[in-house]
N, C-alpha and C positions, 0 to 999 in steps of 0.2 A: 898324048896317047903313048908316046915312047916311054915316058917316065912311068906311067901307069902300068904298061905292059912289062917293063923291067921289074917293077915292084911286085907284080903278080907272079912273075917267074921266080923271083927271090922268095916270095911267100910260099909258093908251091914247093920249092926246093927245101926250105926250112921245115915245112910240114912233113915232107917225106922223110927228112932226117929225124924228125921227132917221132914219127910212126915207127921207123926202123929201130930207134933207141928204145921205145916202149916195148916192141916185140922182143928185142934182145934182153931187156930187163925182165920181161915175163918168163922168157926161156931160162934165164939165169936163176930166177926164183924157183921155178919148177924143178930145176936140176938140184938146187940147194935143198928144197923140201924132200926130194927123193932120197938124198943122202941122210937127212935127219930121220926119215921114216925107216930106212934100212937099219940104221943104228938102233932106233927105238924098238923095232920089231925084234932085233937080236936080244936086246935087254929084256923084253917081255918073255921071250922064249927061255932065256936063262933063269928068269924068275920062276917060271912055271916048272922048270926042270930041276933047279938047284936051291931055290930059296925055301927053307923049311917053313917059314911063317906064311908065305903065300900058299904053299901046298896045304898047310894045316887049315887055313881059312876056306880054301876051295872045298876041301873035304867036309868041313863042318857045314858049308852051304848045302852040299848034297845031302848030308845026314839030316838037315833040318827040312828037307823036302823042296829045296829051291835049287835044282840043278841048273847051272849057268847055261844059257843058250850058246850056240856056235857063234864065234866071233864076239864073245862077251867083252873082251879087252881089246881095244883098238888104239893104234897110234894115228893121230890126226894133226892136221895143220890148224893151230889155234889162233893164227894171226897175231895180233898185238896183245891178246889176253895173257897176262903174266901169271901162269899157274902151271903146276906139275900135272894136273889132271882133273877129272871130275866124274861124278856118278849120276846116272839117270838122264833119260831123254824125256823132256816134257812133251807129251802128246796132247794135242788140242783136238777134241771131238766136237764138231759143230752140232748144235741142237736146233732143229727147225721148230719154230713156234708161230702158229697162225700163218701170216702172209710173209714169212721170212724170204728174203730175196736171195738169188744166187750170188749176189755181190758179197753177202756176209760169209757164205761158204768159201768164196774165192779168197777173201781176206784171211780167213782162218788157215786155208791151205798155204797162202803165201807166208804167214807167220811160221807155219810148221815146217815148210820145205825150203824156203828161200835161203836161209842161212844155216850152216852146220851148227849143231847144238853148242859146241865149244866156242863158237864165235858170236853167239847171240849176246846182245847187250842187255843192260838193265831195262832199257826202254822196250826191248822185245818182250821181256818177261812181264813188264808192266801192262803191255797190250794184251797179253794172254790172260793175266789175272783180271783185267778189267772186263774182258770178254766173258770170263766165268762169272764175275760179279753181276754183269748185266743179263745173265741167263742165256747168253748166246753160245756158250761152249762149256764143256767139262774138261778139266785138266787131269791128266794121269801121268804119274812118273814111271816110265818103263825102265827095266833093269839094263844098264849099259855102263861100261867103264871106258873112258877115253883118257889117253895120256897125251899131253901136249908135246909133240915130238921135238919142236925146236927149242923148248924151254927146259928140257931135262939136262942137268949138269953132268951126270955120270950114271953108271949102272946102279950104284947105291941109291941115288935119288929116284931112279925109275922104280926100284923095288919098294922103296918106302911109299911112293905114290900109289903103287898097286895095293899095298897093305892098307893104306888110308881109305881107298875107295872100296876095298873088300869089307872093311868094317862097316861102312854105310850099307853095303849089300846085306851083311849079316843082320843089321838092325832092321832093315826093311823087311827081311824075311821072317824074323822072330816076333815082330810086333806089328800092330796096326798103326804104323807111324805115318804122319802126314806133314812132312817137312816144308811143303810149299805153303801151307796155310796155318800150321801150328808152329809158332816160333820157338816154343820151349822144346818141342820135339826136335826141331832142326838144331837148336843149341846143344842138346844132349848128344846127338850123333856126331856133331862136329867136335865136341869136347872129347868124346871117346876116340874118334879117328885121329885127332891130333896127338892125343896122349899115347895111344897104343902103337902108332906107326913108327915111332922113333924120330919123327920130324922135329921134336923139341929137345933132342939130346944136347947136352951142354957143349959138346964139341962143335956142333952145327951152329948153335947160337953164338959161340965164341968167334967162329969164322965169319959170321955175318955182322959182328960188332954189336950185337944186342945183349950180350951177357954182362949185366951190371953187378950181379951178385950170385954166388953159388946157391945161397939159401933160397929155396922156393922158385928157382929160375924156371923149372919145368912147368909149374902151375901158371906163372906169369905168361910164358910162351903160349901155352894151351889157350888161355883166356884171350890173348891178343889175336891169335890166328883164328880162333873160333868166331870172334866178333867180326873179323874181316869177312868171313864167309857169310854171316848173317846180314851184313851191310849190303851184300849183293842181291839180297831178296827184298824187293820193295815192301813186302808185308812186314818185314822185321827191321828194316834199316834204321828207323828213328830211335828204337830202344834196344839196339843190338846188345850193348853191354849189360843192360838190365836182364835180358833173357839169358845171357851166359851166366850171370851171377845166380839167377834163380835155379838153373839146372846144374850148376857146377859141382856142388858137394856130393850129390848122389851119383852123377854121371862120371865124374873123375875117378871115383872108387870102383866103378863097374868095369871089370876087366873081361867080361864074357866075350868070346868063348874060351879065353885063357883062364887057367887056374890062378895065375898071378901075372903081373906085368911082364910081357915078353922080353923086355930089355934087361930085366933083373937076372943076373947070372948066379 
């Protein structure tokens, strides 16, 4: 009994130490994320105030009849998702058919609300797409730009990410695009966003060790990055490179709403 009691006391002590450590770790992470968010918010504000490309794209959105809603660009905690940002929130609308149970509505709500959009996994999107395929839900891409606050390297990266996502917003505004279900549509807007945002500049590729040749390095970068985006969509992942190739020639040349490529001086 004495040995057991001593063991129990030691176990309780270790458990308390573990709980205290977890609480401290959570507090440290929240403090760290607050710092990332403050910096990201500052970079978003500077982009809105001083970056002429960001300002131009927002102006064109308004002129096209798609005035961005309040809080259109947000800085968020993206967890382990390694990305600069993203466009669109996938809204899942439950469809009641016959004797549909409340459990199906609850499942849809869980998929929609449980995890922030930027932290949703490929499995989460697969579940939503399957619900749509089974006739239990309709999916709608709502306009929203989020920046992954802990993965932004600097102010330039933040502004390039804003331009990238605003190109998607332009494309969604001017066309009847369905990037969730039409993989060529998704390939086209990804090609345009990678090309026009400056994310494939040779200096950036050189810094990341991916610049193998100056000849056509921009095209190779755009194709590589666009394919990575398509691979995150379960509808497009198996033939991502084929979809990129199918859309590349036309969409790489398309510089709308710019008269020419914005990085050409």
